[in-house]
N, C-alpha and C positions, 0 to 999 in steps of 0.2 A: 383776628379780623374784628373791627368794631363796626357796629351797625347804628350806633347812635341811641339805641334803646337803653334805658337805665337798667343796671344790674341790681339784683336783689341781694341784700346782705343776709347774714345768718339770723338777724333779729326779725326779719319779715316772715320767716317760716313759722307756720302755726305749730303750737305745742302738741305733742302726741299725748293721747290720754294714757292713764296708768294701765288700762287694760291692753292697749296696743303695745305698750312698752314691755310689760311683764308676761304677756301671753306666750311668746316663744320660749321664754325661760321656764314657765310652768309646764308647757308641753314637753320640753326636753327632760325636766325632772320627773314628770309622770312616766315617760317612756323608759327612763333609766330605772325607775322603781319597778315597773312591770317586768323588765328583763331580769333584774336582780331577783325578784320573787320567783320567776319561772325557773331560774337557775337553781335557787335554793330548793324548790320543790323537786326539780329533776335530780338533784344530788340526794335528797332524802328518799324519794319514792321511785325514781327512775324516769327515763325519757318517755316510755310508753304511757305512763300515768299522766304526764304533762300533756302529751298528744291527745289522749282520751278526754282530759279536762277541757282542752281547747275545742275539740270537736263537739263535746256535749254542750258547751257554752254557745257555740254557733247554732246548733240545732235548737236549743231552748230559746235563743233569741229570735230565730226565724218563726218558731211557733207562736211566741208572744206577739210579734209584729203582725203575723197573719190574723190572729184572734182579735187584736185591737183594731186592725183595719176593717175586718168584717163587722165588728160591733159598731164602729163609727159609721160605716156605710148603712147598716140596718137602722141605726138611730136617725141618721139624716133622712133616709127613705120614709120612716114612720112620721117624722116631723113634717115633712113636705106633704105627705098624704093627708095629714090632719089639717093642713092649711096654715100651719104656723111657720115662723121663721126660725132657721137654725140658730141655736144659741150656743151654750157652752158645750165643749167636746166631751164632758163627763169623765175626764181623766184618760181618754184614749190617746192623746198626744204624749202624756207622760208614760203610758204603757208602751207606746212605740219607742220612746227614748230609752226605756228600760230594756226593750228588746235589742235596740241598737248597741247599747252598752254591753249586753250579754254576747253579742256577735263579735265585738272587737276583741281580738286575742289579748288576754291578760287577766290576772286575778283581781287587781284593784277595780278594773272596769266591770268585771263580773260581780264583784261585791256591791258596787254602786247600782248595777242593774237589778240585782236581787232586792236591794233596799227600796228601789223605786217601785217594785211590785207590791210592796206593803201599803195598804190603804191609808194608815196614819201618816206615813211619809209622803204619799201622794198629796194628801190634803194640805200638809204643811208646805210642801214645795209649790203647790198651786196657789195658796194664799200669798206666799212670798213673791211669786211671779206677778200676781195680780196687783199687789201693792207697788211693786217696782214699776209696772207698766202705767198704773194710774198716776204715780208720782211723776214719771217722765212726761206723760200727756199733759199734766197740769203745768209743768215747767216749760212746755214748748211755746214758742212764739205764736201770736195770733196769725192766722193765715197759713200755718204750716200743716203738716199732715195730722198732728195731734188735734188741731182745731177742726179738721174735716171729720175726724172720728167723733168729736163732740157734737157736731152738727148732724151727723147721720144717725145718731142714736137718740132720737126724740120719741118718747113714748106717750100714748094717750093714757088717760086715767084707767081705762079698762084693760090696759096691758098690751094693746096692739101697737105695732110700730108704724109710725106715720112717715112715709117716704115723701120727700119733696125737696124743694130748693129753698135755701135760706137767702133772703135778700136783705141786706142792711142798707138802710137809707140814711143813717146818721153820718156816713162818710161820703166823700166824693165832692160834688159841686157845692158852692157856698149855700145854696138854698136847701141843702140837706138831702137832695135826691141824687142817686147814683145812676148814670146811664150805661154803666159798664155791664155787658152781657156775660154771664157766667154759665158754664155747662152744668147740667144737673149732676148730683152726686152719684146716682146710680141710673142705669138704663134699664 
């Protein structure tokens, strides 16, 4: 049945990013590696040993997540009581990720979780993530979410955060004034 609407061809479809293209293949390879390693350990040490390793990883991961969550909540509470604004998580997010990796059944994920518990690895991963986020925010188009983050993080010389609304008068009407109302960044 034809509706008169133009049909799109294959060339109109946006390209998939490399991550979206190869992520399913990477997850499948990771799962195959995890199963293979568990079978090897079960052959060498027995099924009960593998079961105990998986249970120990789950328990250790839950303890790490509980401690990191408690530490993050205490840090947030202390910061808010002092009247400051919450800043960096202090590695609590990476600790929670390490706990989650420990809870996932498998030896590779357990090894990655244990590595993330080490402070030098946490610092390196944190720096890498910050650089990646800053680069992505710099490359984002004006008016996008990245621009909103840039506008919301304005600091006074004394270190206090100034909350407010940024109004640009260089765009809009020919006279240079913009009559467009914008909602504030925070409430």
